[in-house]
C-alpha positions in Angstrom: 83.5 69.4 62.5 81.8 72.8 62.6 78.5 74.1 61.2 80.0 75.3 58.0 81.7 71.9 57.3 78.4 70.1 58.1 76.6 72.5 55.8 79.0 71.6 52.9 78.8 67.9 53.6 75.0 67.7 53.9 74.3 70.1 51.0 75.9 67.6 48.6 73.6 64.8 49.8 70.4 66.7 50.3 70.1 69.0 47.3 69.9 66.2 44.8 66.9 65.0 46.8 65.2 68.4 46.5 65.9 69.4 50.1 67.7 72.7 50.2 69.0 74.6 53.2 67.2 77.7 54.3 68.8 80.6 52.4 69.1 82.6 55.6 72.5 81.1 56.4 73.6 83.4 59.2 70.3 83.6 61.2 68.8 80.2 60.5 70.8 77.5 58.8 74.2 77.8 60.5 72.8 78.2 64.0 70.5 75.2 63.5 73.4 73.1 62.2 75.5 74.2 65.2 72.7 73.1 67.4 72.6 69.7 65.6 76.3 69.3 66.4 75.6 70.3 70.0 73.0 67.6 70.2 75.3 65.0 68.7 77.9 65.9 71.4 75.2 65.8 74.1 73.2 62.8 73.1 75.4 60.9 70.5 72.9 61.7 67.7 71.8 64.8 65.9 68.3 65.2 67.3 66.3 68.1 65.9 67.2 71.2 67.8 63.6 72.5 67.7 62.2 69.5 69.6 62.9 68.0 73.0 65.0 64.9 72.9 65.3 62.2 75.5 68.9 61.3 74.7 67.8 57.7 74.0 68.3 57.0 70.3 65.4 54.6 70.0 63.0 57.2 71.5 64.5 60.0 69.5 64.8 58.1 66.2 61.8 60.0 64.7 63.5 63.4 65.3 67.1 62.5 64.3 67.8 65.0 61.5 66.5 64.8 58.9 63.5 63.8 60.9 60.8 61.4 59.6 58.4 64.3 59.4 60.5 66.4 57.0 59.2 65.0 53.7 55.5 65.6 54.5 56.2 69.0 56.0 58.1 70.1 52.8 55.4 68.7 50.6 52.6 70.6 52.4 54.5 73.8 53.5 57.7 73.9 51.6 59.7 73.8 54.8 60.4 71.4 57.6 59.2 72.1 61.1 62.3 74.0 62.2 62.9 75.7 58.8 66.3 74.1 58.2 65.3 72.2 55.1 63.1 73.9 52.5 62.1 73.5 48.9 63.7 75.5 46.1 60.3 77.3 45.7 60.2 78.3 49.4 63.7 79.7 49.2 62.8 81.7 46.0 59.7 83.1 47.6 57.4 81.4 45.1 55.2 79.9 47.8 53.7 81.4 50.9 55.8 80.8 54.0 53.5 79.3 56.6 53.8 78.0 60.1 54.5 74.3 60.1 52.6 72.5 62.8 54.2 69.8 65.0 53.5 66.3 63.6 55.3 64.4 66.3 52.8 62.3 68.3 51.9 63.7 71.7 53.1 60.6 73.5 56.7 61.1 72.2 56.6 64.8 73.2 55.4 63.7 76.7 58.1 61.1 76.9 60.7 63.8 76.1 59.3 65.8 79.0 59.6 62.8 81.3 55.8 62.6 81.5 55.2 59.5 79.5 54.7 56.0 80.6 
């Protein structure tokens, strides 16, 4: 599977849920989808390409795309942390595009860095 095939498959599932792909296909969406596929090959699961993964599914579960932070990010900012998933209003420029802060707990980030307990 390549990024375009993944795009087509996920679009059918996610759009009915109100989760749209970033309209910048060439610079954002397809490269991020390609990175998800790389992580699937590397780790066995599609860990968010914008975060550090450990490669251990249970430790990475919260950042397997779509991550567990996506819904709240989209509600507050119209976009997920990495900008792959956005609301229709975000894509249409009806809401301000803002920086989405990291919601992942620091202990998980430290564990991904090999610094956790």
